C-alpha positions as CSV (number, residue, x, y, z in Angstrom):
1,M,26.7,-79.7,21.8
2,S,23.4,-79.7,23.9
3,L,22.3,-77.3,26.4
4,I,19.7,-78.5,28.9
5,I,17.5,-75.9,30.7
6,P,14.7,-76.9,33.1
7,F,12.0,-74.4,33.7
8,Y,9.1,-74.3,36.2
9,N,6.8,-71.2,36.3
10,E,9.6,-68.8,34.9
11,E,7.5,-66.8,32.4
12,E,9.3,-63.7,33.4
13,Q,12.8,-65.4,33.1
14,I,12.5,-67.3,30.0
15,P,13.0,-64.6,27.3
16,L,16.2,-63.3,29.2
17,T,17.6,-66.9,29.6
18,I,17.0,-68.0,26.0
19,A,18.4,-64.9,24.6
20,A,21.6,-65.0,26.8
21,C,22.1,-68.7,26.0
22,V,21.6,-68.3,22.3
23,G,24.1,-65.4,22.2
24,V,26.8,-67.3,23.9
25,L,26.3,-70.6,22.0
26,D,26.5,-68.6,18.6
27,N,29.9,-67.2,19.6
28,T,31.3,-70.6,20.4
29,G,31.4,-71.6,16.6
30,R,30.0,-75.0,17.1
31,S,26.8,-76.6,16.3
32,W,24.4,-76.7,19.2
33,E,20.9,-77.3,20.3
34,I,18.9,-76.2,23.3
35,I,16.7,-78.6,25.2
36,A,14.2,-76.7,27.3
37,I,12.2,-78.7,29.8
38,D,8.8,-77.2,31.1
39,D,8.2,-79.2,34.3
40,G,4.6,-78.7,34.3
41,S,4.4,-75.0,34.7
42,T,1.0,-73.3,35.5
43,D,1.9,-69.9,34.2
44,N,2.6,-68.7,30.5
45,S,6.0,-70.6,30.4
46,W,5.0,-73.2,27.7
47,Q,3.6,-70.5,25.3
48,L,6.9,-68.5,25.6
49,L,9.0,-71.7,25.0
50,Y,6.7,-72.6,22.2
51,S,7.2,-69.2,20.4
52,A,11.0,-69.4,20.9
53,A,11.1,-72.9,19.3
54,E,9.0,-71.7,16.3
55,K,11.5,-69.0,15.7
56,D,14.5,-71.2,15.9
57,N,14.5,-74.9,15.1
58,R,17.7,-75.4,17.2
59,I,15.5,-74.8,20.3
60,R,13.7,-78.0,21.2
61,V,11.2,-77.6,23.9
62,F,9.3,-80.4,25.9
63,R,6.4,-80.1,28.3
64,F,5.7,-82.4,31.2
65,S,2.1,-83.5,31.9
66,R,2.5,-82.4,35.4
67,N,5.2,-81.1,37.8
68,F,7.7,-84.1,38.2
69,G,10.5,-82.2,39.8
70,K,13.9,-80.8,38.7
71,E,15.5,-84.1,39.0
72,A,13.0,-85.6,36.5
73,A,13.6,-82.6,34.2
74,I,17.3,-83.3,34.3
75,C,16.8,-87.0,33.3
76,A,14.5,-85.9,30.4
77,G,17.2,-83.6,29.1
78,L,19.9,-86.3,29.2
79,D,17.6,-88.7,27.6
80,L,16.8,-86.4,24.7
81,A,20.2,-84.6,24.3
82,A,22.1,-85.5,21.1
83,G,25.4,-83.5,21.4
84,D,28.7,-84.9,22.0
85,A,29.0,-82.5,25.0
86,V,26.0,-81.9,27.2
87,I,25.7,-78.9,29.5
88,L,23.2,-78.4,32.3
89,I,22.3,-75.0,33.5
90,D,19.6,-73.5,35.6
91,G,16.8,-71.5,34.0
92,D,17.1,-68.6,36.3
93,L,20.5,-67.3,35.1
94,Q,22.1,-68.0,38.5
95,H,24.4,-70.3,36.6
96,P,26.2,-67.8,34.2
97,P,26.0,-68.7,30.5
98,A,29.3,-66.7,30.1
99,S,31.1,-69.7,31.6
100,I,30.2,-72.2,28.9
101,P,33.2,-71.4,26.6
102,E,35.3,-72.2,29.6
103,M,33.7,-75.5,30.1
104,L,34.2,-76.3,26.5
105,D,37.8,-75.6,26.6
106,L,38.3,-78.0,29.5
107,W,36.3,-80.7,27.6
108,D,38.5,-80.1,24.6
109,Q,41.6,-80.9,26.9
110,G,40.1,-84.4,27.5
111,Y,38.0,-84.0,30.6
112,E,34.7,-86.0,30.4
113,V,33.0,-84.3,33.5
114,V,33.5,-80.5,34.1
115,E,31.7,-79.4,37.3
116,G,31.1,-75.8,38.4
117,K,31.9,-75.0,42.0
118,K,30.3,-72.0,43.8
119,S,33.0,-69.5,44.9
120,A,30.2,-67.0,45.8
121,R,26.6,-67.8,46.6
122,G,25.2,-64.4,45.7
123,R,22.3,-63.1,47.8
124,E,21.4,-66.4,49.5
125,S,19.8,-65.8,53.0
126,F,21.7,-67.0,56.1
127,F,19.2,-69.7,56.7
128,S,19.6,-71.1,53.2
129,R,23.5,-71.1,53.8
130,L,23.0,-72.8,57.1
131,N,20.7,-75.5,55.7
132,A,23.2,-76.2,52.8
133,R,26.1,-76.5,55.3
134,I,24.1,-79.0,57.5
135,F,23.0,-81.0,54.7
136,Y,26.3,-81.3,52.7
137,G,28.0,-82.1,56.1
138,S,25.5,-84.7,56.9
139,F,25.6,-86.2,53.4
140,R,29.4,-86.4,53.4
141,R,29.5,-88.2,56.8
142,L,26.7,-90.8,55.8
143,S,27.6,-91.4,52.1
144,G,31.4,-90.6,51.9
145,Y,30.7,-88.2,49.0
146,D,31.8,-84.6,49.4
147,L,29.3,-82.2,47.6
148,T,30.4,-78.9,49.4
149,D,29.8,-76.0,47.1
150,A,28.8,-78.5,44.2
151,S,26.1,-77.5,41.8
152,D,24.1,-78.8,38.8
153,F,26.1,-76.7,36.4
154,K,28.0,-79.4,34.6
155,L,29.4,-80.6,31.3
156,L,29.1,-84.3,30.5
157,D,30.8,-86.1,27.7
158,R,28.6,-88.4,25.4
159,K,30.1,-91.5,27.2
160,V,29.2,-90.1,30.6
161,V,25.6,-89.4,29.3
162,D,25.3,-93.0,27.9
163,A,26.4,-94.4,31.3
164,W,23.8,-92.3,33.0
165,R,21.0,-93.6,30.7
166,D,21.9,-97.2,31.5
167,L,21.2,-96.6,35.3
168,P,18.0,-98.4,36.1
169,E,16.9,-96.3,39.2
170,H,14.0,-93.8,39.1
171,N,14.6,-91.8,42.3
172,T,18.0,-89.9,41.3
173,F,20.0,-87.3,42.8
174,F,22.0,-85.8,39.9
175,R,24.6,-83.9,41.8
176,A,25.7,-87.1,43.7
177,L,25.1,-89.6,41.0
178,S,27.2,-87.8,38.5
179,L,30.1,-88.0,41.0
180,W,29.3,-91.7,41.6
181,L,29.8,-92.3,37.9
182,G,33.4,-91.4,38.0
183,F,35.2,-90.7,34.7
184,K,38.1,-88.1,34.2
185,R,36.8,-84.9,35.9
186,T,37.7,-81.4,36.7
187,T,36.1,-78.3,38.4
188,F,36.0,-74.6,37.7
189,S,34.7,-71.8,39.9
190,F,31.9,-69.5,39.3
191,D,29.9,-66.8,41.1
192,V,26.2,-67.5,41.6
193,G,24.3,-64.9,39.9
194,N,21.4,-63.0,41.2
195,R,17.9,-63.5,39.9
196,E,16.7,-60.5,37.7
197,K,13.1,-61.8,37.5
198,G,10.8,-64.0,39.5
199,K,11.4,-65.9,42.8
200,S,12.9,-69.1,43.7
201,K,10.4,-72.0,43.5
202,W,12.1,-74.2,46.2
203,K,10.2,-74.7,49.4
204,I,11.5,-76.0,52.7
205,S,9.4,-79.1,52.2
206,G,10.8,-79.7,49.0
207,L,14.3,-79.3,50.0
208,F,13.6,-81.7,53.0
209,R,12.3,-84.3,50.6
210,L,15.4,-83.9,48.3
211,S,17.7,-84.2,51.4
212,L,15.9,-87.4,52.4
213,N,16.0,-88.8,48.9
214,A,19.8,-88.0,48.5
215,I,20.8,-89.6,51.8
216,T,18.5,-92.7,51.6
217,G,19.6,-93.1,47.8
218,F,23.5,-93.2,48.6
219,S,23.8,-94.6,52.1
220,A,22.4,-97.4,54.3
221,R,24.3,-96.0,57.3
222,P,21.1,-94.4,58.9
223,L,19.9,-98.0,59.3
224,Y,23.0,-98.9,61.0
225,L,22.6,-95.9,63.3
226,I,19.3,-97.3,64.6
227,S,21.2,-100.5,65.8
228,F,24.0,-98.3,67.4
229,F,21.4,-96.2,69.1
230,G,19.5,-99.4,70.5
231,A,22.7,-100.6,71.8
232,F,23.3,-97.3,73.6
233,L,19.8,-97.3,75.1
234,L,20.4,-100.8,76.2
235,L,23.6,-99.9,78.0
236,V,21.9,-96.8,79.7
237,F,19.1,-99.0,80.9
238,F,21.4,-101.6,82.2
239,I,23.3,-99.0,84.2
240,L,20.0,-97.5,85.5
241,G,18.8,-100.9,86.4
242,I,22.0,-101.5,88.6
243,Q,21.6,-98.1,90.2
244,T,17.9,-98.9,91.1
245,L,18.7,-102.2,92.7
246,I,21.4,-100.7,94.8
247,N,19.2,-97.8,96.0
248,Y,16.5,-100.4,96.8
249,F,18.7,-102.6,99.0
250,A,20.0,-99.4,100.5
251,G,16.5,-98.4,101.5
252,N,16.7,-95.2,99.3
253,A,14.3,-96.4,96.5
254,A,12.8,-93.3,94.5
255,S,9.1,-92.8,95.0
256,G,6.8,-92.0,92.0
257,F,6.7,-92.8,88.4
258,T,8.3,-89.7,86.8
259,T,11.6,-91.5,85.8
260,V,9.5,-94.5,84.4
261,I,7.4,-92.3,82.3
262,L,10.3,-90.4,80.9
263,L,12.1,-93.6,80.0
264,Q,9.0,-95.0,78.2
265,L,8.7,-91.7,76.3
266,L,12.3,-91.9,75.3
267,I,12.0,-95.5,74.1
268,G,8.6,-94.9,72.3
269,G,10.1,-91.9,70.5
270,A,13.2,-93.7,69.5
271,T,11.2,-96.7,68.2
272,L,8.9,-94.5,66.1
273,I,11.8,-92.7,64.6
274,S,13.5,-96.0,63.8
275,L,10.3,-97.3,62.2
276,G,10.0,-94.2,60.1
277,L,13.4,-94.4,58.8
278,I,12.9,-98.0,58.0
279,G,9.7,-97.0,56.3
280,I,11.6,-94.5,54.1
281,Y,13.7,-97.2,52.8
282,I,11.0,-99.5,52.2
283,G,9.0,-96.7,50.3
284,R,12.0,-96.3,48.0
285,I,12.0,-100.0,47.3
286,F,8.2,-99.9,46.6
287,S,8.7,-96.9,44.3
288,E,11.5,-98.7,42.3
289,A,9.5,-101.9,42.1
290,K,6.4,-100.2,40.6
291,G,8.7,-99.4,37.6
292,R,6.8,-96.2,36.7
293,P,8.4,-93.7,34.3
294,R,10.4,-90.7,35.6
295,Y,8.3,-88.3,33.7
296,I,5.6,-88.1,31.0
297,I,5.9,-85.6,28.0
298,S,2.7,-84.2,26.9
299,D,3.9,-81.7,24.2
300,A,7.0,-81.1,22.3
301,V,8.2,-78.7,19.6
302,N,11.2,-79.5,17.2
303,M,11.4,-83.1,18.5
304,S,13.4,-84.2,15.5
305,G,16.2,-81.6,16.4
306,V,19.7,-82.6,15.8
307,S,20.1,-86.5,15.4
308,S,17.4,-87.0,18.0
309,P,17.4,-90.4,19.6
310,S,14.7,-92.8,19.0
311,I,11.7,-92.7,21.3
312,S,11.7,-96.3,21.7
313,Q,15.3,-96.3,22.7
314,Y,14.5,-94.9,26.2
315,S,10.9,-96.0,26.5
316,G,11.4,-97.0,30.2
317,S,11.8,-93.1,30.8
318,I,10.1,-91.2,27.9
319,V,6.4,-91.5,27.6
320,I,4.6,-89.3,25.0
321,A,1.1,-88.7,26.1
322,N,-0.2,-86.3,23.5
323,S,-0.4,-87.1,19.8
324,G,-0.8,-83.4,18.9
325,V,2.9,-82.6,19.0
326,Q,4.1,-79.7,16.6
327,N,7.1,-79.7,14.2
328,N,8.6,-83.0,15.2
329,S,8.9,-86.6,14.4
330,I,6.8,-88.0,17.3
331,R,3.8,-88.9,15.2
332,S,5.8,-90.8,12.6
333,A,7.8,-92.4,15.4
334,D,4.5,-93.5,17.2
335,E,3.2,-94.7,13.7
336,S,6.3,-96.7,13.1
337,L,6.0,-98.2,16.6
338,D,2.3,-99.1,16.0
339,K,3.2,-100.7,12.6
340,Q,5.8,-102.6,14.3
341,A,3.4,-103.7,16.9
342,K,0.7,-104.6,14.4
343,S,3.3,-106.5,12.4
344,A,4.4,-108.3,15.4
345,D,0.7,-109.2,16.2
346,E,-0.1,-110.3,12.6
347,S,3.1,-112.4,12.0
348,P,1.9,-115.3,14.3
349,D,-1.5,-115.2,12.4
350,K,0.1,-115.0,9.0
351,L,2.5,-117.9,10.0
352,A,-0.6,-119.9,11.3
353,R,-2.5,-119.2,8.1
354,S,0.4,-120.1,5.9
355,A,1.0,-123.3,7.9
356,D,-2.6,-124.3,7.6
357,E,-2.8,-123.4,3.9
358,S,0.4,-125.5,3.3
359,S,-1.1,-128.4,5.2
360,D,-4.2,-128.1,3.1
361,K,-2.3,-128.0,-0.1
362,Q,-0.1,-131.0,1.0
363,A,-3.5,-132.8,1.9
364,R,-5.1,-132.2,-1.5
365,S,-2.1,-133.1,-3.4
366,A,-1.8,-136.3,-1.4
367,D,-5.5,-137.1,-2.1
368,E,-5.1,-136.3,-5.8
369,S,-2.1,-138.5,-6.0
370,S,-4.0,-141.3,-4.3
371,D,-6.9,-140.8,-6.7
372,K,-4.6,-140.8,-9.8
373,R,-2.8,-144.0,-8.6
374,A,-6.2,-145.7,-7.9
375,R,-7.6,-144.8,-11.3
376,S,-4.3,-145.9,-12.9
377,A,-4.6,-149.2,-11.0
378,D,-8.2,-149.6,-12.3
379,E,-7.3,-148.7,-15.9
380,S,-4.3,-151.0,-16.1
381,P,-6.1,-154.4,-16.2
382,D,-8.6,-153.0,-18.6
383,K,-5.8,-151.6,-20.9
384,R,-3.9,-154.9,-20.7
385,A,-7.1,-157.0,-21.5
386,R,-7.9,-154.8,-24.4
387,S,-4.3,-154.9,-25.7
388,A,-4.2,-158.7,-25.4
389,D,-7.6,-158.9,-27.4
390,E,-6.3,-156.6,-30.1
391,S,-3.0,-158.7,-30.4
392,S,-5.1,-162.0,-30.7
393,D,-7.3,-160.3,-33.4
394,K,-4.3,-159.1,-35.3
395,R,-2.6,-162.4,-35.2
396,A,-5.9,-164.2,-36.3
397,R,-6.2,-161.8,-39.2
398,S,-2.5,-162.2,-40.1
399,A,-2.9,-166.0,-40.1
400,D,-6.0,-165.8,-42.2
401,E,-4.4,-163.4,-44.7
402,S,-1.2,-165.3,-45.2
403,P,-2.4,-168.2,-47.2
404,D,-4.4,-166.0,-49.6
405,K,-1.4,-163.8,-50.0
406,R,0.9,-166.8,-50.7
407,A,-1.7,-168.2,-53.2
408,R,-2.0,-164.9,-55.0
409,S,1.7,-164.5,-55.1
410,A,2.1,-168.1,-56.5
411,D,-0.4,-167.4,-59.3
412,E,1.1,-164.0,-60.1
413,S,4.7,-165.2,-60.4
414,P,4.5,-167.3,-63.8
415,D,2.6,-164.5,-65.3
416,K,5.1,-161.9,-64.3
417,R,8.0,-163.9,-65.6
418,A,6.3,-164.7,-68.9
419,K,5.6,-161.0,-69.4
420,S,9.1,-160.1,-68.5
421,A,10.4,-162.4,-71.0
422,D,8.4,-161.3,-73.8
423,E,9.3,-157.6,-73.1
424,D,12.9,-158.4,-73.1
425,Q,12.9,-160.1,-76.5
426,N,11.0,-157.3,-78.2
427,D,13.2,-154.6,-76.7
428,P,16.8,-154.7,-78.0
429,E,18.0,-152.2,-75.6
430,K,17.0,-154.2,-72.6
431,L,18.6,-157.2,-74.1
432,F,21.9,-155.2,-74.6
433,V,21.7,-153.8,-71.1
434,S,21.1,-157.2,-69.5
435,N,24.0,-158.8,-71.3
436,P,26.3,-156.5,-72.9
437,D,29.2,-158.9,-73.5
438,K,26.9,-161.4,-75.5
439,H,25.8,-158.5,-77.9
440,S,29.3,-157.2,-78.4
441,E,30.5,-160.6,-79.6
442,S,27.6,-160.9,-82.1
443,V,27.9,-157.4,-83.6
444,G,31.8,-157.3,-83.9
445,P,33.8,-154.4,-85.0
């Protein structure tokens, strides 16, 4: 399982949070990893996370190049998590780590999304409670999703995480988007804990931007409200126009321009608000069209972790800006990507050179074949002429030699026959061998 913890300027809280989470995870009897995201902290948070990762390689820490916000930190954790179950928890311990075993038990029962519901909100101020109630009420009416008492304290199954990774949008609202994904889900209740160290880093301006991002990201109804408001104003002006005409013909026309000025201010204010709302939607479209990454990681420790996903697999979101990463496989992954890029660049050149060399070889072979055929064609008449001359010479010599051979043969034949007859008469054995019947008759028994 993977536990994702985002931090921002939490140097006082980090040792407590890491120790509490490690203790709970060790007692579960499961293999685990902690993914800690430093959202561009300006205090000593990174040094503390670095030290924790050096002591335990199951703790993987990543540092953003600047503050990208909690939503970006959640996205980074989901992109980097390798566990079959992924749990998100706040770094201030307001989400109790003691609830993790309960979440895992519900996951073992087959639930793919386990969501924590706030049963008690701790020491939140009245102003914070009021803002939360207004926001969740407005969000429910505009988007149709009920997030009352919802939180980011969730467990997601691997298939849910993979579905999240396939979402193309960059401006996200995790609390609502995880609800939009669906899947088999259940809830459990928990009490919001109190901070032991530090203060909340949320400001009113940040909460307001988050609210606008959430509403405009999940509903187009505000745009429809502009049309309804315009129709309402048109009806009011129509009624006031009729009343003004009646008073005019009755001789009771109002003097002064107070009413006119108020109406102009009303129309002008409504127009500017409408244009501003349209501008928010256009701004979201502009932000998505640029396609910038959700975050940039500048440093990391224990990047390899437990079956860490490939960096290139989520290159649309993960950007490694610093090559000096410690105890991880980022350098090897970067080198592999560089080699692949070089190989891709060199392949066309190699193919072109190979094609050129093959063409040159074929051309040389064709030239050599042509030369050989030409030489063979030139040599063939000469060879045939020499062969004809040699044949004529041989026949002439043979014709000259034949009469001499026949004359010598004729002269030698009588001499040979005479010599042979003399030798046969002088040699009884030859005579006997040559005519055995004749000798046997003359000799007798």
